[in-house]
DSSP file (Angstrom, degrees, kcal/mol; ACC not computed):
  #  RESIDUE AA STRUCTURE BP1 BP2  ACC     N-H-->O    O-->H-N    N-H-->O    O-->H-N    TCO  KAPPA ALPHA  PHI   PSI    X-CA   Y-CA   Z-CA
    1    1 A M              0   0    0      0, 0.0     2,-0.2     0, 0.0    85,-0.0   0.000 360.0 360.0 360.0 139.8  -48.2  -86.5  -15.2
    2    2 A S        -     0   0    0     86,-0.1     2,-0.5   119,-0.0   119,-0.1  -0.654 360.0 -94.3-109.2 170.9  -49.1  -83.1  -13.7
    3    3 A L        -     0   0    0    117,-0.3   119,-3.3    -2,-0.2     2,-0.5  -0.749  31.2-161.6 -87.3 125.1  -48.1  -79.6  -14.4
    4    4 A T  E     -ab  89 122A   0     84,-3.0    86,-2.2    -2,-0.5     2,-0.6  -0.947   3.2-162.0-100.6 118.9  -45.3  -78.2  -12.3
    5    5 A V  E     -ab  90 123A   0    117,-3.7   119,-2.5    -2,-0.5     2,-0.6  -0.907   4.2-158.5-105.9 121.3  -45.1  -74.3  -12.2
    6    6 A D  E     -ab  91 124A   0     84,-2.4    86,-2.8    -2,-0.6     2,-0.5  -0.827   9.6-166.0 -90.4 125.2  -41.8  -73.1  -11.0
    7    7 A I  E     -ab  92 125A   0    117,-3.1   119,-3.4    -2,-0.6     2,-0.4  -0.950   6.1-172.0-113.8 127.7  -42.1  -69.5   -9.7
    8    8 A H  E     -ab  93 126A   0     84,-2.2    86,-3.0    -2,-0.5     2,-0.4  -0.956  18.5-162.9-121.7 138.7  -39.0  -67.3   -9.1
    9    9 A S  E     +ab  94 127A   0    117,-2.3   119,-1.9    -2,-0.4     2,-0.3  -0.873  31.3 163.8-102.7 149.3  -38.3  -64.1   -7.6
   10   10 A F  E     -a   95   0A   0     84,-1.9    86,-1.9    -2,-0.4     2,-0.4  -0.989  38.1-106.6-163.6 169.0  -34.9  -62.7   -8.5
   11   11 A S  E  >> -a   96   0A   0     -2,-0.3     5,-2.3    87,-0.2     4,-1.2  -0.814   9.8-160.4 -99.0 128.8  -32.6  -59.6   -8.7
   12   12 A Y  T  45S+     0   0    0     84,-2.5    85,-0.2    -2,-0.4    -1,-0.1   0.840  97.9  50.0 -75.9 -28.7  -31.9  -58.1  -12.0
   13   13 A K  T  45S+     0   0    0     84,-1.5    -1,-0.1    83,-0.4    85,-0.1   0.811 119.7  35.4 -75.6 -30.8  -28.8  -56.4  -10.3
   14   14 A K  T  45S-     0   0    0     83,-0.3    -2,-0.1     2,-0.1    -1,-0.1   0.928 137.7 -13.0 -98.4 -53.5  -27.5  -59.7   -8.8
   15   15 A G  T  <5S-     0   0    0     -4,-1.2    -3,-0.2     1,-0.1    -2,-0.1   0.609  80.0-141.4-131.6  -9.1  -28.2  -62.7  -11.0
   16   16 A G      < -     0   0    0     -5,-2.3    -5,-0.2     2,-0.1    -1,-0.1  -0.195  58.1  -8.5  76.0-172.9  -30.6  -61.8  -13.7
   17   17 A I  S    S-     0   0    0      1,-0.1     2,-0.1    -5,-0.1    12,-0.1  -0.333  83.4-110.1 -58.8 128.2  -33.5  -63.9  -15.2
   18   18 A P        -     0   0    0      0, 0.0     2,-0.1     0, 0.0    -1,-0.1  -0.373  29.0-113.3 -66.2 147.2  -33.3  -67.4  -13.9
   19   19 A K        -     0   0    0     -2,-0.1     2,-0.8    -3,-0.1     7,-0.0  -0.470  23.5-125.8 -77.4 140.4  -32.3  -70.2  -16.2
   20   20 A D    > > -     0   0    0     -2,-0.1     3,-0.8     1,-0.1     5,-0.5  -0.841  22.1-172.0 -95.7 112.0  -34.9  -72.9  -17.0
   21   21 A H  T 3 5 +     0   0    0     -2,-0.8    -1,-0.1     1,-0.2    -2,-0.0   0.362  67.2  83.4 -84.5   2.4  -33.4  -76.2  -16.3
   22   22 A T  T 3 5S-     0   0    0      4,-0.1    -1,-0.2     1,-0.0    67,-0.0   0.530 103.8-112.3 -83.6  -5.5  -36.2  -78.3  -17.7
   23   23 A G  T < 5S+     0   0    0     -3,-0.8    -2,-0.1     0, 0.0    -1,-0.0   0.456  91.8 111.9  89.4   1.7  -35.0  -78.1  -21.3
   24   24 A N  T   5S-     0   0    0      2,-0.1    -3,-0.1     1,-0.0    65,-0.0   0.673  81.8-127.1 -80.9 -18.4  -38.1  -75.9  -22.2
   25   25 A G      < -     0   0    0     -5,-0.5     2,-0.3     1,-0.0    -4,-0.1   0.763  61.5 -48.6  81.9  22.1  -35.8  -72.9  -22.8
   26   26 A G        -     0   0    0     -6,-0.0    65,-0.4    -7,-0.0     2,-0.3  -0.854  49.3-149.0 133.1-160.3  -37.7  -70.4  -20.5
   27   27 A G        -     0   0    0     -2,-0.3     2,-0.2    63,-0.1    65,-0.2  -0.886  56.0  -9.7 178.0-141.1  -41.1  -69.1  -19.7
   28   28 A F  E     -c   92   0A   0     63,-2.7    65,-2.4    -2,-0.3     2,-0.4  -0.536  48.0-172.6 -81.7 144.7  -42.5  -65.9  -18.4
   29   29 A A  E     -c   93   0A   0     -2,-0.2     2,-0.5    63,-0.2    65,-0.2  -0.910   6.2-170.4-132.5 111.9  -40.3  -63.0  -17.1
   30   30 A F  E     -c   94   0A   0     63,-3.5    65,-2.9    -2,-0.4     2,-0.9  -0.853  16.0-142.3-111.5 129.9  -42.1  -60.1  -15.5
   31   31 A D  E >   -c   95   0A   0     -2,-0.5     3,-0.6    63,-0.2    65,-0.2  -0.789  17.6-178.9 -92.0 106.8  -40.2  -57.0  -14.7
   32   32 A C  G >   +     0   0    0     63,-2.9     3,-2.2    -2,-0.9    64,-0.2   0.504  58.8  96.5 -83.9  -4.9  -41.5  -55.5  -11.4
   33   33 A R  G 3  S+     0   0    0     62,-0.4    -1,-0.2     1,-0.3     4,-0.1   0.601  71.9  69.7 -73.1  -7.0  -39.2  -52.4  -11.3
   34   34 A G  G <  S+     0   0    0     -3,-0.6     2,-0.3     2,-0.1    -1,-0.3   0.561  86.5  81.7 -73.6 -11.4  -42.0  -50.2  -12.9
   35   35 A I  S <  S-     0   0    0     -3,-2.2    67,-0.1     1,-0.1    27,-0.1  -0.734 102.1 -93.5 -92.2 139.8  -43.8  -50.5   -9.5
   36   36 A L        -     0   0    0     -2,-0.3    -1,-0.1     1,-0.1    -2,-0.1  -0.252  43.6-120.8 -56.4 143.8  -42.7  -48.1   -6.7
   37   37 A N    >   -     0   0    0      1,-0.2     3,-2.3    -4,-0.1     4,-0.2  -0.777  20.7-167.6 -98.1 103.1  -40.0  -49.8   -4.5
   38   38 A P  G >  S+     0   0    0      0, 0.0     3,-1.4     0, 0.0     6,-0.3   0.642  84.2  76.5 -63.0  -8.7  -40.8  -50.1   -0.9
   39   39 A G  G 3  S+     0   0    0      1,-0.3     6,-0.0     5,-0.1    -2,-0.0   0.687  85.4  64.3 -75.4 -16.2  -37.1  -51.0   -0.3
   40   40 A R  G <  S+     0   0    0     -3,-2.3     2,-0.5     4,-0.1    -1,-0.3   0.473  86.6  82.2 -79.1  -2.1  -36.4  -47.2   -0.7
   41   41 A I  S X> S-     0   0    0     -3,-1.4     3,-1.8    -4,-0.2     4,-0.9  -0.907  83.3-132.4-108.9 136.5  -38.3  -46.4    2.4
   42   42 A E  G >4 S+     0   0    0     -2,-0.5     3,-1.3     1,-0.3     4,-0.4   0.864 100.5  55.8 -52.8 -51.7  -36.4  -46.9    5.6
   43   43 A E  G 34 S+     0   0    0      1,-0.3    -1,-0.3     2,-0.1     3,-0.2   0.756 113.9  41.8 -59.3 -24.7  -39.1  -48.9    7.6
   44   44 A Y  G X4 S+     0   0    0     -3,-1.8     3,-1.8    -6,-0.3    -1,-0.3   0.586  84.9  99.6-107.0  -4.7  -39.3  -51.6    4.8
   45   45 A K  T << S+     0   0    0     -3,-1.3    -1,-0.1    -4,-0.9    -2,-0.1   0.757  89.7  37.5 -48.2 -34.8  -35.6  -51.9    4.0
   46   46 A V  T 3  S+     0   0    0     -4,-0.4    -1,-0.3    -3,-0.2    -2,-0.1   0.457 105.9  85.9 -94.4  -5.2  -35.0  -55.1    6.1
   47   47 A Q    <   -     0   0    0     -3,-1.8     2,-0.2    -4,-0.1    -3,-0.1  -0.299  65.1-140.5 -91.2 177.7  -38.4  -56.6    5.3
   48   48 A T    >   -     0   0    0     -2,-0.1     3,-1.4    53,-0.1    53,-0.3  -0.688  36.4 -90.1-123.0-179.1  -39.4  -58.7    2.3
   49   49 A G  T 3  S+     0   0    0     51,-1.9    52,-0.1     1,-0.3    59,-0.0   0.422 121.6  65.2 -65.7  -4.6  -42.5  -59.0    0.2
   50   50 A R  T 3  S+     0   0    0     58,-0.0     2,-0.3     4,-0.0    -1,-0.3   0.507  78.3 100.2 -95.4  -9.3  -43.9  -61.5    2.5
   51   51 A D  S <> S-     0   0    0     -3,-1.4     4,-2.0     1,-0.1     3,-0.4  -0.635  75.3-133.1 -79.3 134.5  -44.1  -58.9    5.4
   52   52 A L  H  > S+     0   0    0     -2,-0.3     4,-2.4     1,-0.3     5,-0.2   0.813 104.8  54.6 -63.5 -34.8  -47.7  -57.6    5.8
   53   53 A S  H  > S+     0   0    0      2,-0.2     4,-1.9     1,-0.2    -1,-0.3   0.878 111.2  46.2 -70.0 -36.4  -46.5  -53.9    6.0
   54   54 A V  H  > S+     0   0    0     -3,-0.4     4,-2.6    -6,-0.3    -2,-0.2   0.916 113.5  50.6 -71.1 -37.4  -44.7  -54.3    2.6
   55   55 A Q  H  X S+     0   0    0     -4,-2.0     4,-2.3     2,-0.2    -2,-0.2   0.926 109.8  48.3 -63.9 -45.3  -47.7  -56.0    1.2
   56   56 A E  H  X S+     0   0    0     -4,-2.4     4,-1.7     1,-0.2     5,-0.3   0.885 112.6  50.0 -62.2 -41.5  -50.1  -53.2    2.4
   57   57 A Y  H  X S+     0   0    0     -4,-1.9     4,-2.9     2,-0.2     5,-0.3   0.944 111.9  45.5 -56.8 -52.0  -47.8  -50.7    0.9
   58   58 A L  H  X S+     0   0    0     -4,-2.6     6,-0.8     1,-0.2     4,-0.6   0.845 117.0  47.0 -61.0 -37.8  -47.6  -52.4   -2.5
   59   59 A E  H  < S+     0   0    0     -4,-2.3    -1,-0.2    -5,-0.2    -2,-0.2   0.704 125.3  26.3 -85.1 -22.0  -51.4  -53.0   -2.5
   60   60 A T  H  < S+     0   0    0     -4,-1.7    -2,-0.2    -3,-0.3    -3,-0.2   0.636 126.1  37.9-113.5 -20.9  -52.4  -49.4   -1.4
   61   61 A K  H  < S+     0   0    0     -4,-2.9     2,-0.2    -5,-0.3    -3,-0.2   0.451 113.2  45.5-116.2   1.9  -49.7  -47.0   -2.5
   62   62 A T  S  < S-     0   0    0     -4,-0.6   -27,-0.1    -5,-0.3   -25,-0.0  -0.713  85.0-104.5-133.1 177.4  -48.6  -48.6   -6.0
   63   63 A E  S  > S+     0   0    0     -2,-0.2     4,-2.3     1,-0.2     5,-0.1  -0.025  80.7 118.0 -92.1  23.0  -50.1  -50.0   -9.2
   64   64 A M  H  >  +     0   0    0     -6,-0.8     4,-3.1     1,-0.2     5,-0.3   0.939  67.2  56.4 -61.4 -47.4  -49.2  -53.5   -8.0
   65   65 A P  H  > S+     0   0    0      0, 0.0     4,-2.1     0, 0.0    -1,-0.2   0.920 111.0  45.2 -52.0 -47.7  -52.9  -54.7   -7.9
   66   66 A K  H  > S+     0   0    0      2,-0.2     4,-2.2     1,-0.2     5,-0.2   0.981 113.6  51.6 -57.8 -50.7  -53.3  -53.8  -11.7
   67   67 A F  H  X S+     0   0    0     -4,-2.3     4,-1.9     1,-0.2    -1,-0.2   0.916 110.0  45.2 -55.9 -50.2  -50.0  -55.3  -12.5
   68   68 A L  H  X S+     0   0    0     -4,-3.1     4,-3.0     1,-0.2    -1,-0.2   0.870 110.0  56.5 -61.1 -38.1  -50.8  -58.7  -10.8
   69   69 A L  H  X S+     0   0    0     -4,-2.1     4,-2.3    -5,-0.3    -1,-0.2   0.908 109.1  46.8 -56.7 -43.1  -54.2  -58.8  -12.4
   70   70 A L  H  X S+     0   0    0     -4,-2.2     4,-1.7     2,-0.2    -1,-0.2   0.849 113.3  48.5 -66.2 -39.5  -52.6  -58.5  -15.8
   71   71 A V  H  X S+     0   0    0     -4,-1.9     4,-3.0    -5,-0.2     5,-0.3   0.949 110.4  49.8 -68.3 -50.6  -50.0  -61.1  -15.0
   72   72 A Q  H  X S+     0   0    0     -4,-3.0     4,-1.7     1,-0.2    -2,-0.2   0.893 110.8  49.3 -60.9 -39.6  -52.5  -63.6  -13.7
   73   73 A N  H  X S+     0   0    0     -4,-2.3     4,-1.0    -5,-0.2    -1,-0.2   0.928 114.0  48.5 -59.7 -42.3  -54.8  -63.2  -16.8
   74   74 A M  H >X S+     0   0    0     -4,-1.7     4,-1.0     1,-0.2     3,-0.6   0.927 113.8  42.4 -61.5 -54.3  -51.7  -63.7  -19.0
   75   75 A I  H 3X S+     0   0    0     -4,-3.0     4,-2.7     1,-0.2     5,-0.2   0.792 104.0  66.9 -75.5 -26.1  -50.3  -66.8  -17.3
   76   76 A S  H 3X S+     0   0    0     -4,-1.7     4,-2.6    -5,-0.3     5,-0.3   0.867  96.5  58.2 -60.8 -36.1  -53.9  -68.4  -16.9
   77   77 A I  H <X S+     0   0    0     -4,-1.0     4,-2.1    -3,-0.6    -1,-0.2   0.946 111.3  39.3 -56.7 -52.3  -53.9  -68.7  -20.7
   78   78 A S  H  X S+     0   0    0     -4,-1.0     4,-3.1     2,-0.2     5,-0.3   0.962 115.3  51.7 -68.3 -52.4  -50.7  -70.7  -20.7
   79   79 A I  H  X S+     0   0    0     -4,-2.7     4,-2.8     2,-0.2     5,-0.2   0.930 111.6  46.1 -52.2 -50.1  -51.6  -72.8  -17.6
   80   80 A E  H  X S+     0   0    0     -4,-2.6     4,-2.3    -5,-0.2    -1,-0.2   0.955 115.9  47.6 -59.1 -48.3  -55.0  -73.8  -19.0
   81   81 A N  H  X S+     0   0    0     -4,-2.1     4,-2.1    -5,-0.3     6,-0.2   0.911 113.7  46.7 -58.4 -48.4  -53.3  -74.6  -22.4
   82   82 A Y  H  X>S+     0   0    0     -4,-3.1     5,-2.1     2,-0.2     4,-1.1   0.862 111.0  51.2 -68.7 -38.9  -50.6  -76.7  -20.7
   83   83 A L  H  <5S+     0   0    0     -4,-2.8     3,-0.5    -5,-0.3    -1,-0.2   0.924 112.8  47.3 -63.0 -44.2  -53.0  -78.6  -18.4
   84   84 A E  H  <5S+     0   0    0     -4,-2.3    -2,-0.2     1,-0.2    -1,-0.2   0.849 115.6  44.7 -66.4 -37.2  -55.1  -79.5  -21.5
   85   85 A R  H  <5S-     0   0    0     -4,-2.1    -1,-0.2    -5,-0.2    -2,-0.2   0.599 111.2-116.9 -88.4 -11.3  -52.1  -80.5  -23.5
   86   86 A G  T  <5 +     0   0    0     -4,-1.1    -3,-0.2    -3,-0.5    -4,-0.1   0.607  52.9 165.2  87.5  14.0  -50.4  -82.6  -20.7
   87   87 A F      < -     0   0    0     -5,-2.1    -1,-0.2    -6,-0.2     3,-0.1  -0.326  28.0-152.6 -68.0 156.6  -47.4  -80.4  -20.5
   88   88 A E        +     0   0    0      1,-0.2   -84,-3.0   -85,-0.2     2,-0.4   0.669  63.9  38.7-104.8 -21.8  -45.2  -80.9  -17.4
   89   89 A H  E     +a    4   0A   0    -86,-0.2     2,-0.4   -84,-0.1   -84,-0.2  -0.976  42.9 168.9-144.6 141.9  -43.5  -77.6  -16.7
   90   90 A L  E     -a    5   0A   0    -86,-2.2   -84,-2.4    -2,-0.4     2,-0.5  -0.989  18.0-154.3-141.0 135.3  -44.0  -73.9  -16.8
   91   91 A Q  E     -a    6   0A   0    -65,-0.4   -63,-2.7    -2,-0.4     2,-0.5  -0.932   8.7-175.0-113.9 128.7  -41.6  -71.2  -15.3
   92   92 A V  E     -ac   7  28A   0    -86,-2.8   -84,-2.2    -2,-0.5     2,-0.4  -0.975   9.9-166.8-124.4 118.6  -42.8  -67.8  -14.3
   93   93 A N  E     -ac   8  29A   0    -65,-2.4   -63,-3.5    -2,-0.5     2,-0.5  -0.863  10.4-166.1-111.3 135.1  -40.1  -65.2  -13.1
   94   94 A F  E     -ac   9  30A   0    -86,-3.0   -84,-1.9    -2,-0.4     2,-0.3  -0.976  13.7-172.3-119.2 116.5  -40.5  -62.0  -11.3
   95   95 A G  E     +ac  10  31A   0    -65,-2.9   -63,-2.9    -2,-0.5   -62,-0.4  -0.820  12.9 158.8-113.1 148.9  -37.6  -59.6  -11.2
   96   96 A C  E     -a   11   0A   0    -86,-1.9   -84,-2.5    -2,-0.3   -83,-0.4  -0.841  55.5 -78.9-145.2-172.0  -36.9  -56.4   -9.3
   97   97 A T  S    S+     0   0    0     -2,-0.3   -84,-1.5   -86,-0.2   -83,-0.3   0.952 122.2   9.4 -58.9 -55.1  -33.8  -54.4   -8.3
   98   98 A G  S    S-     0   0    0    -87,-0.2   -87,-0.2   -86,-0.1    -1,-0.2   0.398  92.7-122.2-113.9   5.1  -32.7  -56.4   -5.3
   99   99 A G  S    S+     0   0    0    -89,-0.4    30,-0.4     1,-0.1   -88,-0.2   0.850  87.4  94.9  70.0  34.4  -35.0  -59.5   -5.4
  100  100 A Q  S    S+     0   0    0    -90,-0.1   -51,-1.9   -52,-0.1    -1,-0.1   0.720  86.4  15.4-125.8 -48.6  -36.4  -58.7   -1.9
  101  101 A H  S  > S+     0   0    0    -53,-0.3     4,-2.3   -52,-0.1     5,-0.1   0.877 123.6  26.6-107.2 -78.3  -39.7  -56.8   -2.1
  102  102 A R  H  > S+     0   0    0      1,-0.2     4,-2.5     2,-0.2     5,-0.2   0.946 124.4  45.9 -67.1 -49.3  -41.7  -56.5   -5.3
  103  103 A S  H  > S+     0   0    0      2,-0.2     4,-2.7     1,-0.2    -1,-0.2   0.904 114.2  47.3 -59.8 -44.7  -40.5  -59.7   -6.9
  104  104 A V  H  > S+     0   0    0      1,-0.2     4,-2.2     2,-0.2     5,-0.2   0.916 112.0  51.5 -64.3 -41.7  -41.0  -61.7   -3.7
  105  105 A Y  H  X S+     0   0    0     -4,-2.3     4,-3.0     2,-0.2     5,-0.2   0.961 111.5  46.9 -53.6 -56.8  -44.5  -60.2   -3.3
  106  106 A C  H  X S+     0   0    0     -4,-2.5     4,-2.7     1,-0.2     5,-0.2   0.865 111.6  51.9 -58.3 -42.9  -45.5  -61.1   -6.9
  107  107 A A  H  X S+     0   0    0     -4,-2.7     4,-1.8    -5,-0.2    -1,-0.2   0.896 111.5  44.8 -67.7 -34.9  -44.1  -64.6   -6.6
  108  108 A E  H  X S+     0   0    0     -4,-2.2     4,-2.2    -5,-0.2    -2,-0.2   0.953 115.3  46.9 -72.4 -49.9  -46.1  -65.3   -3.4
  109  109 A K  H  X S+     0   0    0     -4,-3.0     4,-1.6    -5,-0.2    -2,-0.2   0.845 112.2  49.8 -62.9 -31.5  -49.2  -63.9   -4.6
  110  110 A T  H  X S+     0   0    0     -4,-2.7     4,-2.3    -5,-0.2    -1,-0.2   0.845 110.1  51.2 -68.6 -36.2  -49.0  -65.6   -8.0
  111  111 A A  H  X S+     0   0    0     -4,-1.8     4,-2.1    -5,-0.2    -2,-0.2   0.909 110.0  47.9 -66.4 -39.3  -48.4  -68.9   -6.3
  112  112 A A  H  X S+     0   0    0     -4,-2.2     4,-1.8     2,-0.2    -2,-0.2   0.857 112.4  52.4 -68.0 -34.0  -51.4  -68.5   -4.0
  113  113 A F  H  X S+     0   0    0     -4,-1.6     4,-2.4    -5,-0.2     5,-0.3   0.922 112.5  43.8 -64.0 -46.8  -53.4  -67.5   -7.2
  114  114 A I  H  X S+     0   0    0     -4,-2.3     4,-2.2     1,-0.2     7,-0.3   0.885 111.8  51.5 -72.9 -35.9  -52.3  -70.7   -9.1
  115  115 A R  H  < S+     0   0    0     -4,-2.1    -1,-0.2     1,-0.2    -2,-0.2   0.885 115.6  43.5 -70.1 -35.7  -52.9  -73.0   -6.1
  116  116 A E  H  < S+     0   0    0     -4,-1.8    -2,-0.2    -5,-0.2    -1,-0.2   0.937 124.1  33.0 -71.5 -44.7  -56.4  -71.7   -5.7
  117  117 A K  H  < S+     0   0    0     -4,-2.4    -3,-0.2     1,-0.2    -2,-0.2   0.925 130.7  32.9 -76.4 -47.1  -57.4  -71.6   -9.4
  118  118 A Y    ><  +     0   0    0     -4,-2.2     3,-1.7    -5,-0.3    -1,-0.2  -0.669  63.2 164.7-116.8  74.5  -55.5  -74.6  -10.5
  119  119 A P  T 3  S+     0   0    0      0, 0.0    -1,-0.1     0, 0.0    -2,-0.1   0.776  74.1  65.5 -60.8 -28.0  -55.3  -77.1   -7.7
  120  120 A Q  T 3  S+     0   0    0     -3,-0.1  -117,-0.3     2,-0.1     2,-0.3   0.621  88.7  84.3 -73.6 -13.3  -54.2  -79.8  -10.0
  121  121 A A  S <  S-     0   0    0     -3,-1.7     2,-0.4    -7,-0.3  -117,-0.2  -0.639  76.4-131.6 -87.1 144.1  -50.9  -78.0  -10.6
  122  122 A K  E     -b    4   0A   0   -119,-3.3  -117,-3.7    -2,-0.3     2,-0.5  -0.808  22.7-160.3 -92.3 136.9  -47.8  -78.3   -8.4
  123  123 A V  E     -bD   5 137A   0     14,-1.8    14,-2.9    -2,-0.4     2,-0.5  -0.955  10.5-175.2-124.7 131.0  -46.4  -75.0   -7.5
  124  124 A I  E     -bD   6 136A   0   -119,-2.5  -117,-3.1    -2,-0.5     2,-0.5  -0.991  11.7-154.6-125.4 125.4  -42.8  -74.5   -6.3
  125  125 A V  E     -bD   7 135A   0     10,-1.9    10,-2.0    -2,-0.5     2,-0.5  -0.896   8.9-172.1-102.0 118.7  -41.7  -71.0   -5.3
  126  126 A H  E     -b    8   0A   0   -119,-3.4  -117,-2.3    -2,-0.5     2,-1.0  -0.968   8.9-165.6-116.2 114.4  -37.9  -70.1   -5.4
  127  127 A H  E >   -b    9   0A   0     -2,-0.5     3,-0.6  -119,-0.2     6,-0.2  -0.852   9.1-166.8 -97.7  98.8  -36.8  -66.8   -4.0
  128  128 A D  T 3  S+     0   0    0   -119,-1.9    -1,-0.2    -2,-1.0  -118,-0.2   0.783  87.2  36.5 -65.9 -27.0  -33.3  -66.6   -5.5
  129  129 A E  T 3  S+     0   0    0    -30,-0.4    -1,-0.3     1,-0.2  -119,-0.1   0.543 126.7  39.2 -98.6 -10.1  -32.2  -63.8   -3.3
  130  130 A Q    X   +     0   0    0     -3,-0.6     3,-2.1  -121,-0.1    -1,-0.2  -0.516  63.9 167.3-133.1  65.9  -34.1  -65.1   -0.2
  131  131 A P  G >   +     0   0    0      0, 0.0     3,-1.3     0, 0.0    -4,-0.1   0.668  69.7  70.0 -63.7 -19.9  -33.7  -68.7   -0.2
  132  132 A Q  G 3  S+     0   0    0      1,-0.2    -2,-0.0    -5,-0.0     0, 0.0   0.586  96.3  58.0 -69.3  -5.5  -35.1  -69.1    3.4
  133  133 A L  G <  S+     0   0    0     -3,-2.1    -1,-0.2    -6,-0.2    -8,-0.1   0.421  78.2 126.1-101.4  -3.5  -38.5  -68.1    2.0
  134  134 A N    <   +     0   0    0     -3,-1.3     2,-0.3    -7,-0.2    -8,-0.2  -0.169  34.3 177.3 -61.0 144.3  -38.7  -71.0   -0.6
  135  135 A S  E     -D  125   0A   0    -10,-2.0   -10,-1.9     2,-0.0     2,-0.3  -0.924  16.6-163.0-143.7 171.0  -41.8  -73.1   -0.6
  136  136 A E  E     -D  124   0A   0     -2,-0.3     2,-0.5   -12,-0.2   -12,-0.2  -0.954   2.2-166.4-156.4 136.5  -43.4  -76.0   -2.4
  137  137 A T  E     -D  123   0A   0    -14,-2.9   -14,-1.8    -2,-0.3     2,-0.1  -0.975  16.5-149.8-125.5 117.4  -47.0  -77.5   -2.6
  138  138 A A              0   0    0     -2,-0.5   -17,-0.1   -16,-0.2   -16,-0.0  -0.458 360.0 360.0 -84.8 158.4  -47.5  -80.8   -4.1
  139  139 A V              0   0    0     -2,-0.1    -1,-0.1   -19,-0.1   -17,-0.1   0.446 360.0 360.0 -61.8 360.0  -50.6  -81.9   -5.8
């Protein structure tokens, strides 16, 4: 068995923290609302955290790089422990106001980080407010 990491972006206003359906009772939930919201800027309103201009804004105009580094360091502890112990599931959730910009960005960047650092783990990304963006990478 391998470790599956389910990563969710979600909206605190619309649905709240996603439920863990694996029976483990949850996982990490990171609140991205402390980072400046590009969704309040007209040119970014219809875009998502996967759009390059939104990513550039978050990476150069906000504290997002520091935030993500801390997240990556924290989840790495659990991923390494879970891999060593043969655990099968970990859930990582990122929430923001609308589930469109900051949380989508964090989910995508975290998925890329895990895929690169822990290629033995399966990563599934769920964008709860943007389901057309969902992705899965098998081991």
